[in-house]
C-alpha positions in Angstrom: 25.6 -0.3 204.3 22.9 -0.6 206.8 20.8 2.5 207.3 20.6 3.5 211.0 17.6 5.0 212.5 19.2 6.9 215.4 21.0 9.8 216.0 23.6 7.6 218.2 23.6 5.0 215.5 24.8 7.7 212.9 27.6 9.1 215.1 29.0 5.6 215.6 28.8 5.0 212.1 30.4 8.5 211.5 33.5 7.7 213.9 33.8 4.0 213.8 33.1 3.0 210.0 34.0 5.9 208.3 36.9 7.4 210.8 35.4 10.7 210.8 37.4 13.2 212.9 36.2 13.4 216.5 37.7 17.0 216.5 35.6 18.2 213.9 32.2 16.6 215.2 33.3 18.3 218.4 33.6 21.6 216.8 30.4 21.3 214.6 28.3 19.7 217.3 29.4 22.2 219.9 30.1 18.8 222.4 33.4 17.7 224.3 35.1 15.0 222.8 33.7 12.9 226.0 30.1 13.7 225.2 30.6 12.5 221.5 31.9 9.4 223.1 29.0 9.1 225.4 26.6 9.7 222.3 28.2 7.3 220.0 28.0 4.6 222.8 24.3 5.4 222.9 24.6 7.2 226.5 22.6 10.3 226.3 21.9 11.0 230.1 23.6 14.2 229.4 21.0 15.6 226.9 17.4 15.5 227.2 15.1 13.2 225.1 13.3 16.0 223.8 16.8 17.3 222.2 17.9 13.9 220.7 14.4 13.7 219.0 14.7 17.3 217.7 18.3 16.8 216.2 17.4 13.6 214.5 14.2 15.6 212.6 16.4 18.4 211.8 19.1 15.9 210.4 16.5 14.5 208.3 15.4 18.0 207.3 19.1 19.4 206.5 19.8 16.5 204.4 16.7 17.2 202.1 17.8 20.7 201.9 21.5 19.9 201.2 20.4 17.6 197.8 18.1 20.7 196.8 21.1 22.9 197.1 23.5 20.8 195.3 21.4 20.6 191.7 21.9 24.2 190.7 25.5 23.7 190.5 26.8 24.9 187.0 30.1 23.1 186.4 29.1 20.2 188.3 32.9 18.8 188.3 34.5 22.2 188.9 32.1 22.6 191.9 33.0 19.0 193.2 36.5 19.6 193.2 36.5 23.0 195.0 33.8 21.3 197.5 36.5 18.2 197.8 39.4 20.9 198.3 37.7 22.6 200.7 36.6 19.6 203.0 40.4 17.9 203.2 42.3 21.6 203.7 39.8 23.6 205.7 38.2 20.8 207.3 41.1 18.4 207.7 38.5 15.2 206.5 41.2 12.9 205.1 40.7 11.6 201.4 40.4 7.8 203.0 37.4 9.0 204.9 35.5 10.7 202.0 36.4 7.5 200.0 34.9 5.2 202.4 31.6 7.4 203.2 31.0 7.6 199.2 31.7 3.7 198.9 34.8 4.9 196.1 38.3 4.1 195.8 40.6 6.8 197.1 42.2 6.9 193.6 39.1 8.5 192.4 39.3 11.0 194.6 43.1 11.7 193.4 42.0 11.7 189.7 39.3 14.4 190.3 41.5 16.4 192.4 44.2 16.0 189.1 41.2 17.6 186.8 41.7 13.9 185.3 37.9 13.7 185.6 37.3 11.7 182.2 38.8 8.9 183.6 36.2 8.9 186.5 33.2 6.6 185.7 29.9 8.9 186.1 28.6 6.7 189.0 31.9 7.1 190.9 31.1 11.0 190.3 27.7 10.5 191.5 28.5 9.0 194.5 31.5 11.0 195.6 29.1 14.1 194.5 26.2 13.4 197.0 28.7 12.6 200.0 31.3 15.6 199.3 28.3 18.1 198.6 26.6 16.7 201.9 29.6 16.7 204.4 29.9 20.5 203.0 26.9 21.5 203.1 26.5 20.6 207.0 30.5 21.6 208.0 29.8 25.0 206.2 28.6 26.7 209.5 32.4 26.0 210.8 33.7 28.3 208.3 34.5 32.2 209.2 32.2 33.4 206.5 34.9 33.9 203.8 35.7 30.9 201.2 39.0 29.5 202.2 42.0 29.2 199.6 42.0 26.2 198.4 44.1 26.3 195.8 47.3 25.7 197.2 46.6 22.9 199.4 45.0 19.5 198.8 
């Protein structure tokens, strides 16, 4: 996918290409669905330009922090599966959205969730891990401080 340069372009990609939930984005960003629509369409008249520049810089910094955070996982496949379950059940992000964002097939996600990890190629695991860990990192602030029980929900 072509790299986008502005927050508005990133938001447009999240919503239009990946099918990311506007409800989740609204909670995460503290903006109404209408404000998200305006941002996605490039209309930023309701936000000061300084705020947009700060947001873009923060997103770049948080991405770097997120990648560092993921480096120390003990059982990487177990963490991938657990974080994936949190995104699916707690945050309500669909398998299809995660698969599109990662550039993998939904069937690969199903294999990871079924502990059939040996049938998933390493490069697919890598793509999925980077996407899942990044999403979990950014959406973690929406959680109430306790790890949700995802064992029964997938």
